[in-house]
N, C-alpha and C positions, 0 to 999 in steps of 0.2 A: 742571163734564163730562160728566157721569156719568147726570145727570138730566135735559141740557138735550137729549141724546143722547136717550131714552130714549125725552125725549118724542113728540120728535122719529118715532124708529117707530112709535110708537105711534099717530099720523098722519098717518104711508104707510098703515100699517094699515087703518086707517079706511077711509081713500079712497079703494087695494081694496077690502074688500068692501063700503061702506054701495055705491059709485062715488060719490065728497063730489067736489067738485075744484073750483077756480076756475076763474072767465070765463077769464082768462090766467094758464097755469097756466104756473111758473114756474120754470125749474132752481133744485134749492135746492147749497149747497155750504154742512159745514157744518167750519169749520176745527175746527181743536188745542185753539185757548185756548178755547174752548168758542160762538164770535162762529155765524152765520149771514148766509149772504149768498145772495139771490136773485138770480133776472135772467135772459141767455139767454147759455148758453155760446156763445161760435166760434168758440174754439179748446180745441184739446185737446193738450200736447206733451210733452218730455221735461225741459223746464224748469218746467210747471205751466197751468195755466188760467189764462183769457182771455175775464172775465165783463162785459157790458153789464149795471148795475147794470141794476134796476128801479127804475124812475118817471126816468129818468138817461139817457135810451138814445143820444144825444149823450158818451154819455163810456167810456172805457172799462179796467176795470180789470186787470189781468193776479192774478193769487195761485199763487203757488210751489208746487208741488207736497212737499215739505216743512210745508206749511202747515198741509196738505189731511187733515181725517181722511178725511170724506165725499162722493162725489157723489148726487143723484138726477137723473139724465135728465128735465124732466115728457114729451120725443116719442122715442118710440124709433126712431123712423126718425133723428131728428138724433142720438145717441146709438148708431147704429149705421155711422152714419157720420162718424164725430167719431172711432169708436175703432175706424177700417178691422175691421169686421167681416165685413162682406162678404167682403174678400180673403183673411181671416181662413176665412172657412164653404168659398172657393174652398184652401186651398191645404192644410187639412185634408180639405177632399177628395177632391186630387189623388195622397195620402197611403196608401201602400199598408196594407192591412188588416195588423194588426199577426198574423203567422205558428205557425198552430198545427204542435209541431211537438212527436212523444210519442216519451218515454223508452220503454225497450223492454227489457228482459231475458230471455237464450238460448226459453224459453219462449214469453214471449206476441212474441218476433218471428219464431218456426219460424208463427205464427199468421199474426201479420202479412202473411210475406211470401206466403204459403199465399195468401190471400185478391185479394193486390194480384195475388200470377200470375196468379187464376184471374175477373177480372176482366180482365183487360188482348185489349185487342181490336185493336189495333197492332204492337204494339213490346215484347219484353223485354230489357236489354240488363244481363247484367254483366256486371262486374266484378271475378275473384277470387283470393284469391289458394293456400287450399286445395279442390276439394271433391273429394265422394263420396257413389255414392249407398249405402242402405241399406235393411230390409226393413223398417224402422220408420217410423213418422209422426213429421213430420209432411213428413218430407226426402224422402222414398218418396214419399210426393203432387202435393208440390216437382214432383220430373222428372216424374216422365208428366203434371200439366199441363203440364208445358215440351213435353213429347213432344207431347202433347193439339193445342198450341199453337199447334206447327209446324206439323205433321197441316193447322189449317183455314188456312193461309196466312198467321199471326200470323211478324211480323221477330224471330227467336228470335235474342243472341248475346251468344255468351256467349269474353268476353277474360281464359284466366286463364292466371297466373307462371307459365313453364316455365323461367326465363334460369338461368347461371351461377351467379349469390347463392345458389339456394338446391337444400337436399341431392340430391344422385343417385336415391335413392328416393323424393323427392318429385314432383319432374323427372319417371320413370317412372308415379306414381301417377296424376298432375291427365292424362298424354299418356294414358293405354287410356282415363281416364273418357274425355274428347272424343274421345276415335274412336271413345268407344259412338254417344258422344248425336250427332257427325260421320255417325250409320250416320239416324240416325231423326229426319235433317234438321235440326237445328239444326245453325247453325256456330259454330265452334270454333275460337275463334284465339288460339294457344299465343304468352305471348309470350318474348320471345327472339334472339338474333342482339345484348346485352346483358347486363354481368355484375349490370346490377343491380335489386334485385327487384319487382315487380311487384304492392305488399301494398293498393293503394287490393282495399277488398274495399262493392260496391255495387249494389243493382238501381236502374235507371227504370225505371217499366212506365209505356207508352201516353205519353213526354216529358212526365207528368206527375206521381208517385208515383216518389218519392226516398226507397231506404231505405236505409239504410248506416250504416256501424259496426265493433265489435270481431269483431262472430258471419262463419266462417266457414261456407261452404255444405258445413256433411254434417249426417248426424246428434247430432256435442254440441256444435257452432255454432245450434244450432233445437234443444236441451234436455240443460238437467243444465246446464251451464256455464255457469260466474262468467261475466258476456260482459252489453256496453251499447251498444245505436244508437239509432238513434233511426230518424222515418217526417218526413217531412211530403210535400207540394202546393203547398208558395207558389214561386209565378215567379221570385224571386227566390235561392231558392238553388237549387228544381233547375236552373235554366233554365247558372246554370255546370257543373250537375254536365252537363246533358246538353254540355256546350262539348272539359269532362275526356278527357272518351268518349269521343268523338269525336278529339280531338288526339291519345291517344292506338292508335285503331288507326286511324288512318292514319301517325302517326312508325314505329309495328311493320308495314306496310304497305311504307310506305319502302324499310324495311331489308330488308323481305325481295323488292321490289326490285331491289337495290343488287348490282355485279355481284362 
């Protein structure tokens, strides 16, 4: 069987290389028992193949799939039709491309965060558990960029933890820094009126770039600490984060509006 298979392979290679072809090329089936069948394949199913044998146009031969070792179609168009390759190609074209997700420790996260903020043209949305300024890069430059973007008309919104679930000292620190940023034209929302802490840490730039992970927006979170974050632009990952951020902002505003 292996010798016959090798001879068949050499024959096919010769046809492809030197343009050798039969006047009426036939489909070829190599069976597991070593036999070869030729003719015109008219159907392929999960059970096997339906063949009109060469030289017997009025006959139909059914070959079980488990008896088949190898099939060569003489006509590529016919092969595509029988195998449903056009449908497969259409389905593949509709499938989303594999998403690129970058894993970022603290320092790479700080650099990527600053780069993303500087690229913003429409909006910067942030959910933070704890945030603080610093005189050191990169977090100093990040908050400077937020102020510059807000002054230029970019929508900068920061939703920050301030619930009763967090220590009073942290709540005061968040509230004080939020007040500073508000004075610079940045919209800050204190997550309050609940005993459930806002521990989500994410940044969404222009509705297309998502950064999220363990890092707080502080010097330690962007330099030196042991952290892990991701950055992605995959729409099927970014869009749910946008919806979640909007949902949280709506919840907060509803609580604040309640009597």
